[in-house]
Backbone bond lengths (Angstrom), bond angles and torsions (degrees), N, CA, C in turn:
res aa  C-N    CA-C-N  psi(-1)  N-CA   C-N-CA  omega(-1)  CA-C   N-CA-C  phi
1 X - - - 1.442 - - 1.525 107.55 -
2 X 1.311 115.98 131.95 1.459 119.80 178.90 1.527 109.74 -78.02
3 X 1.315 116.15 162.62 1.470 119.70 178.28 1.531 110.49 -63.59
4 X 1.322 117.02 -32.47 1.468 120.76 177.72 1.535 110.02 -63.95
5 X 1.336 116.57 -44.22 1.461 120.11 177.93 1.525 111.24 -65.64
6 X 1.330 116.21 -41.18 1.468 120.72 -179.86 1.524 110.38 -61.59
7 X 1.356 116.40 -43.28 1.465 120.42 179.18 1.527 111.44 -64.40
8 X 1.339 116.84 -41.14 1.465 120.68 179.04 1.528 110.48 -64.45
9 X 1.324 116.55 -42.28 1.457 120.79 178.60 1.523 111.09 -63.91
10 X 1.327 116.94 -44.20 1.463 121.20 179.33 1.527 110.64 -62.61
11 X 1.336 117.61 -40.90 1.468 121.13 178.88 1.516 111.82 -64.43
12 X 1.323 116.82 -44.33 1.464 120.47 178.20 1.519 111.10 -64.33
13 X 1.311 116.69 -38.70 1.469 120.42 179.06 1.522 110.48 -64.82
14 X 1.331 117.46 -43.68 1.477 120.65 178.75 1.523 110.96 -59.63
15 X 1.323 117.02 -42.78 1.465 120.67 -179.69 1.529 111.34 -63.21
16 X 1.329 116.49 -27.72 1.467 121.00 -179.95 1.523 111.85 -95.58
17 X 1.342 117.43 13.05 1.461 122.94 -178.60 1.523 111.05 58.43
18 X 1.338 115.43 39.98 1.455 122.33 178.58 1.514 108.61 -126.03
19 X 1.318 116.37 172.91 1.450 119.83 176.72 1.519 110.31 -135.27
20 X 1.298 116.34 154.76 1.455 122.12 177.34 1.525 107.43 -91.90
21 X 1.328 115.32 130.45 1.460 119.68 176.41 1.520 108.88 -128.33
22 X 1.300 116.14 164.15 1.464 120.51 175.30 1.518 108.26 -90.77
23 X 1.312 116.98 133.10 1.452 121.93 176.83 1.514 106.55 -138.69
24 X 1.315 116.39 113.88 1.457 118.76 -174.90 1.511 109.04 63.06
25 X 1.295 115.91 -131.05 1.458 119.92 -177.83 1.524 112.51 -100.58
26 X 1.323 117.65 5.81 1.462 120.80 -174.12 1.521 110.85 -124.40
27 X 1.321 116.15 153.73 1.461 120.95 174.01 1.513 108.02 -83.89
28 X 1.310 116.82 136.88 1.455 121.91 179.45 1.520 109.17 -133.86
29 X 1.308 116.51 162.42 1.449 121.92 178.55 1.525 108.04 -113.70
30 X 1.309 116.50 130.84 1.466 120.86 177.36 1.521 108.97 -135.84
31 X 1.293 115.82 159.68 1.449 121.02 177.48 1.523 108.41 -87.17
32 X 1.331 118.44 128.13 1.468 120.64 -178.61 1.531 111.55 -57.88
33 X 1.309 115.86 141.58 1.463 123.34 175.97 1.522 114.29 62.43
34 X 1.316 117.61 18.44 1.469 120.13 176.95 1.524 108.58 -81.93
35 X 1.308 116.84 122.29 1.458 121.69 179.06 1.525 108.71 -148.07
36 X 1.329 117.42 100.36 1.461 119.36 -179.51 1.518 111.22 -72.07
37 X 1.313 115.48 164.13 1.454 120.39 173.98 1.530 108.23 -64.38
38 X 1.328 117.78 134.25 1.465 118.66 176.06 1.530 110.97 -61.74
39 X 1.307 115.84 142.69 1.454 122.50 -179.53 1.524 107.90 -114.63
40 X 1.308 116.49 141.92 1.458 120.16 179.35 1.523 108.96 -79.70
41 X 1.305 115.92 84.68 1.454 121.14 179.98 1.514 110.20 -168.85
42 X 1.316 115.36 155.95 1.461 120.77 178.91 1.530 108.53 -133.74
43 X 1.325 115.17 149.43 1.456 121.30 179.71 1.518 108.45 -124.97
44 X 1.321 116.19 131.17 1.454 121.22 174.35 1.519 109.65 -97.15
45 X 1.325 116.23 131.87 1.460 121.51 178.92 1.520 107.10 -119.21
46 X 1.339 116.49 118.21 1.454 122.33 -176.35 1.515 109.90 -115.91
47 X 1.332 117.03 139.28 1.462 120.40 175.76 1.512 109.34 -120.80
48 X 1.321 115.82 150.15 1.453 121.33 179.05 1.525 111.51 -82.76
49 X 1.306 117.50 -27.64 1.461 120.43 -178.19 1.512 111.42 -152.95
50 X 1.319 115.68 166.49 1.462 119.71 -178.04 1.528 113.61 -63.75
51 X 1.349 120.78 -26.93 1.470 117.81 176.46 1.527 113.51 -62.03
52 X 1.321 116.83 -18.82 1.463 121.35 -178.62 1.525 113.28 -84.45
53 X 1.317 118.19 -8.03 1.463 121.46 -171.62 1.527 111.92 -62.39
54 X 1.320 119.17 -38.81 1.465 121.19 179.52 1.514 112.12 -58.29
55 X 1.337 116.50 -47.36 1.463 120.43 178.58 1.523 110.50 -67.24
56 X 1.332 116.68 -36.21 1.461 120.37 179.13 1.524 111.18 -66.82
57 X 1.328 117.36 -38.74 1.466 120.32 176.81 1.519 110.75 -63.20
58 X 1.331 116.16 -39.14 1.465 119.74 177.55 1.536 110.33 -64.99
59 X 1.322 116.63 -41.69 1.459 120.18 177.48 1.525 110.33 -62.27
60 X 1.331 116.93 -41.89 1.467 120.07 178.82 1.524 110.51 -61.92
61 X 1.343 116.90 -41.07 1.456 120.55 179.03 1.533 110.81 -60.50
62 X 1.327 116.91 -42.68 1.466 120.47 -179.24 1.527 110.99 -67.22
63 X 1.329 116.61 -39.97 1.466 120.24 178.25 1.526 110.32 -62.98
64 X 1.331 116.36 -47.15 1.461 120.39 179.67 1.520 111.31 -64.80
65 X 1.325 117.46 -35.64 1.472 120.71 178.49 1.521 111.15 -65.99
66 X 1.336 116.61 -25.15 1.459 121.06 178.43 1.526 111.83 -85.06
67 X 1.336 117.01 1.17 1.453 120.45 175.89 1.519 115.10 92.12
68 X 1.328 117.51 9.34 1.459 121.49 179.69 1.521 110.58 -101.72
69 X 1.304 116.28 156.74 1.454 120.81 172.31 1.516 109.57 -80.28
70 X 1.321 117.29 150.62 1.462 120.59 -179.58 1.519 110.00 -138.58
71 X 1.320 115.32 145.00 1.456 121.61 174.46 1.518 107.50 -129.76
72 X 1.325 115.26 128.14 1.459 121.51 -179.46 1.521 108.97 -108.97
73 X 1.323 115.67 125.76 1.463 122.03 173.46 1.522 106.51 -122.04
74 X 1.334 115.09 118.42 1.459 119.99 -173.90 1.527 112.14 -105.42
75 X 1.319 114.63 160.13 1.467 123.92 173.22 1.521 112.78 58.53
76 X 1.321 116.37 52.43 1.453 121.81 179.04 1.536 111.90 -98.64
77 X 1.322 116.31 20.19 1.468 120.73 -178.21 1.507 112.67 -67.45
78 X 1.326 116.24 171.73 1.455 121.85 -177.00 1.518 112.90 -106.26
79 X 1.310 119.18 9.11 1.465 121.37 -175.60 1.521 112.28 -60.52
80 X 1.319 117.49 -31.40 1.463 120.26 -176.99 1.513 114.07 -86.30
81 X 1.331 117.90 -2.05 1.453 120.11 -178.69 1.533 111.05 -81.58
82 X 1.347 117.51 144.32 1.479 119.40 179.71 1.506 112.11 -72.06
């Protein structure tokens, strides 16, 4: 992400009463002090290859923000199988 993009994202987040935080390797926007009631449930997130990890991390963030537990297992593709 360029500094120009980061500044634009931060400005848009401020206008929406949100803040930009670092989550994993990506910048994300969350609402300050948002904490849902924990839910008795877990979600498994599986990826076929490492290029999918960014989207999977975002999915994990959304699941956790909803109060659920999440487990991410990456690179479960079959390319290496004989």
